[in-house]
C-alpha positions in Angstrom: -11.1 -165.2 28.6 -8.2 -163.9 26.6 -7.9 -160.7 24.5 -7.7 -161.7 21.7 -9.1 -164.3 20.2 -7.4 -167.7 17.9 -8.8 -168.1 14.3 -10.1 -170.4 12.7 -6.5 -171.5 11.5 -5.2 -170.9 14.7 -4.0 -167.1 14.3 -4.0 -163.9 16.1 -7.4 -161.5 14.8 -6.0 -158.2 13.6 -6.7 -155.2 15.5 -9.2 -152.7 15.0 -6.1 -150.9 14.9 -4.8 -151.7 11.9 -7.6 -151.8 9.8 -8.2 -147.6 10.6 -4.1 -147.0 10.4 -4.2 -148.7 6.2 -7.8 -146.7 5.7 -6.2 -143.6 7.0 -3.2 -144.0 4.6 -5.6 -144.5 1.8 -7.5 -141.5 2.2 -3.3 -139.6 2.6 -3.3 -141.3 -1.2 -6.1 -140.2 -1.8 -6.4 -136.3 -1.1 -2.3 -135.6 -1.7 -2.9 -136.6 -5.8 -1.0 -133.6 -7.9 -3.6 -131.3 -9.0 -2.4 -131.0 -12.3 -3.1 -134.5 -12.5 -7.1 -134.1 -12.0 -9.5 -134.6 -14.1 -10.4 -131.1 -14.7 -7.3 -129.5 -14.4 -6.1 -131.2 -17.5 -9.0 -130.0 -19.5 -8.9 -126.3 -18.7 -4.7 -127.3 -19.9 -5.7 -128.4 -23.0 -8.2 -126.0 -23.5 -5.9 -122.8 -22.9 -2.8 -124.6 -25.1 -5.2 -124.3 -28.0 -7.1 -121.8 -27.7 -3.2 -119.7 -27.4 -2.0 -121.9 -30.1 -4.8 -120.8 -32.1 -4.4 -116.9 -31.2 -1.3 -117.4 -32.4 -2.3 -118.5 -35.5 -4.8 -116.0 -36.5 -2.3 -113.3 -35.6 0.0 -115.0 -38.2 -3.0 -115.0 -41.1 -3.5 -111.4 -40.5 -0.3 -110.3 -40.4 -0.1 -112.6 -43.8 -3.0 -111.1 -45.0 -1.7 -107.4 -44.5 1.6 -108.5 -46.8 -0.4 -110.0 -49.4 -2.9 -106.8 -49.4 0.1 -104.7 -49.5 1.3 -106.5 -52.2 -2.0 -106.6 -54.2 -2.3 -102.8 -54.3 1.4 -102.2 -55.4 1.0 -104.9 -58.0 -2.2 -103.1 -59.1 -0.5 -99.9 -59.6 2.0 -100.8 -61.2 -0.5 -102.0 -63.6 -2.5 -99.8 -63.7 0.6 -97.0 -65.0 1.6 -99.9 -67.0 -2.0 -99.7 -69.2 -3.7 -96.8 -68.3 -3.7 -93.7 -70.8 -3.9 -91.0 -68.8 -0.1 -90.2 -67.7 1.5 -86.8 -65.9 2.2 -84.1 -68.0 1.5 -81.2 -66.5 1.5 -80.1 -62.4 -0.5 -77.1 -62.1 -1.4 -74.8 -58.2 -3.8 -72.3 -57.7 -3.1 -70.0 -54.9 0.4 -69.6 -54.1 2.3 -66.7 -52.9 5.4 -67.4 -50.2 5.4 -71.6 -51.5 8.5 -72.0 -53.7 7.8 -74.7 -57.0 10.6 -76.3 -55.9 9.0 -77.1 -52.3 5.5 -78.3 -54.1 7.3 -80.9 -56.6 9.2 -82.6 -53.0 5.5 -82.6 -51.5 4.2 -84.4 -54.7 6.5 -86.4 -55.2 5.7 -87.1 -58.8 7.2 -86.8 -62.4 6.5 -87.0 -65.8 4.7 -90.1 -66.7 3.7 -91.3 -63.9 0.4 -92.9 -63.7 -2.4 -90.3 -62.9 -4.9 -93.1 -61.8 -1.3 -93.9 -59.7 -0.4 -91.1 -57.2 -1.9 -91.6 -54.2 -3.9 -87.7 -53.5 -4.5 -88.4 -49.9 -0.9 -88.7 -48.6 -0.1 -85.9 -51.1 -1.8 -83.4 -49.7 -0.8 -84.2 -45.9 3.0 -84.1 -47.4 2.0 -80.5 -48.4 0.4 -79.6 -45.4 3.2 -80.4 -43.3 4.9 -77.2 -45.0 5.4 -74.1 -43.2 3.1 -72.0 -45.5 0.6 -74.1 -46.4 -2.4 -74.3 -43.9 -4.7 -76.3 -46.3 -4.2 -78.2 -49.6 -6.1 -80.3 -51.9 -5.4 -82.4 -54.9 -7.3 -82.7 -57.8 -7.1 -85.5 -61.2 -7.8 -83.5 -64.0 -8.0 -86.3 -67.0 -6.4 -86.9 -69.3 -3.0 -85.6 -68.3 -3.1 -83.0 -65.5 -2.5 -82.9 -61.5 -4.0 -79.4 -59.5 -3.2 -78.5 -56.9 -4.8 -75.7 -54.1 -3.1 -74.1 -51.8 -4.2 -71.7 -48.9 -1.1 -70.3 -47.4 -1.1 -68.1 -44.4 -0.7 -65.0 -44.1 2.5 -62.6 -42.8 0.7 -60.2 -40.5 5.1 -59.1 -39.5 8.0 -59.2 -40.2 10.2 -60.3 -36.9 14.2 -58.0 -36.5 16.1 -60.5 -34.5 19.1 -59.5 -33.9 20.6 -59.3 -38.2 18.2 -61.9 -39.2 14.1 -60.9 -40.4 11.3 -63.6 -40.0 7.9 -63.6 -40.8 5.1 -63.9 -38.7 2.0 -65.3 -39.0 -1.1 -63.4 -37.3 -1.1 -66.4 -34.5 2.8 -65.4 -33.8 4.1 -68.7 -36.0 7.2 -67.5 -37.5 7.5 -69.1 -40.9 10.3 -69.6 -43.7 11.0 -68.4 -46.7 13.6 -68.5 -49.2 12.3 -64.7 -50.3 10.0 -62.3 -49.2 6.5 -62.5 -50.0 4.6 -60.2 -52.0 3.8 -56.7 -49.9 6.8 -57.2 -47.5 7.9 -54.1 -47.2 4.1 -53.1 -45.7 4.4 -55.4 -43.2 4.8 -54.3 -39.3 8.2 -54.8 -37.9 8.4 -56.5 -35.0 11.3 -56.0 -31.9 12.1 -57.6 -28.8 12.7 -61.0 -27.5 9.4 -63.3 -27.6 7.7 -60.7 -29.7 5.4 -63.4 -32.1 3.9 -64.5 -29.0 2.5 -61.6 -28.4 1.5 -60.3 -31.8 -2.1 -61.3 -31.3 -2.7 -58.8 -28.4 -0.8 -56.2 -30.3 -3.5 -56.7 -33.6 -6.5 -56.3 -30.8 -4.9 -54.0 -29.3 -4.5 -51.9 -32.2 -7.7 -52.6 -33.8 -9.4 -50.4 -31.3 -7.7 -47.6 -32.7 -7.5 -47.9 -36.5 -6.8 -44.1 -37.1 -3.8 -45.6 -34.9 -2.7 -48.0 -36.7 -2.2 -46.9 -40.4 -0.1 -44.6 -39.3 2.5 -47.7 -36.9 5.2 -48.6 -39.0 7.4 -50.9 -35.9 6.1 -52.1 -32.3 8.6 -53.4 -29.5 8.0 -55.8 -27.8 10.0 -54.3 -24.3 10.7 -56.5 -20.6 9.1 -59.2 -21.8 5.3 -57.1 -20.8 4.6 -54.2 -22.5 4.8 -51.9 -26.2 6.2 -49.4 -27.8 4.7 -48.1 -30.9 6.8 -46.3 -34.1 4.3 -44.3 -36.1 5.5 -43.0 -39.3 6.8 -40.3 -38.9 9.0 -42.0 -36.3 7.0 -40.5 -32.9 7.6 -43.8 -30.3 4.6 -44.1 -28.4 5.1 -46.2 -24.8 2.0 -48.1 -23.7 1.9 -49.0 -19.6 1.7 -53.3 -18.9 -1.7 -52.9 -17.9 -5.1 -51.3 -19.5 -3.3 -50.2 -22.8 -6.2 -50.4 -24.6 -7.4 -46.9 -22.2 -4.0 -45.5 -22.5 -4.3 -45.9 -26.4 -7.9 -44.4 -26.6 -6.5 -41.6 -24.6 -4.0 -41.3 -27.3 -6.4 -41.2 -29.8 -8.2 -38.3 -28.5 -5.5 -36.5 -27.2 -4.6 -36.3 -31.2 -8.3 -35.1 -32.6 -8.2 -32.5 -29.9 -4.3 -31.5 -29.7 -2.3 -33.1 -32.8 0.7 -33.7 -30.8 1.6 -36.6 -32.8 1.7 -33.9 -35.5 4.2 -31.6 -32.9 7.3 -31.6 -32.4 7.7 -34.6 -29.7 9.6 -37.5 -30.7 7.6 -39.7 -27.3 4.3 -39.6 -25.6 5.0 -41.5 -22.7 1.0 -43.5 -21.3 3.0 -45.6 -18.9 0.9 -43.8 -15.8 -2.2 -43.2 -15.8 -2.9 -40.4 -14.8 0.4 -39.0 -16.3 1.3 -37.8 -20.0 4.8 -37.4 -20.5 6.3 -36.0 -23.2 9.6 -35.6 -24.7 11.0 -33.6 -28.0 13.2 -34.9 -30.9 16.0 -35.1 -30.2 18.3 -32.0 -33.1 19.6 -33.5 -35.6 23.0 -35.0 -34.9 23.1 -35.4 -30.8 23.1 -38.7 -29.9 19.4 -40.2 -28.0 18.3 -40.5 -25.3 18.3 -43.5 -23.1 15.5 -46.1 -24.2 12.7 -46.6 -22.0 11.8 -49.8 -19.5 
């Protein structure tokens, strides 16, 4: 019997492998559909596009709202300035010693006739506190026509001589500029030596242990970036050691109480060695000074 049977029409029947071949191609076409054409991925893409567009619209809307609010605030201030009866005619400042009048007015950024209600008090306060001498400030309205400013200034404790320049120093070692010397500047401690302001806090703490010597102090020199020389009002110098300067100063105070060393003819009291004391007499008038300390 023949392997290929004839159909009723006389055509040979198709073989099984033809049907398997067509089925495989159909599977390939089905599995080979691009992923972006899948229904689930199309839905996700549409959702992400919608969210992106919505976020952009929201950001645009928020920016517009901020700009509109700022514009409205400016219009409000202008209206208040036009209709308010409270016009600025006076600025009163309390607590000013070092800061100049011009610096205060520049920081306040006001002028006579401005609306008292339209002044931004917080912004004015921040500008005042940016001035070198000002530690803190408050700004108040006092109706009907006054702006009241209270300053807390930094206090100078010393004057640093750096070459031919003199700079005021506060207790934290901060250098503060001034167009004029503050009241009582002639009684301030004079500092010398490179980087002396950075160590003024240590010096003040050291002097607190021996107020009897501190009240006679005229100047202090930071020597060799490591220690202090103290100069008294009678020009006697006390050379302190690099380490344990407090113990050395206390030792000096005891010697002064018992032997009055600082009231005698000695020009230098050298305390740099813990177990020895060196004294140097004052040079006669007209003689060159001895070599400085190291």
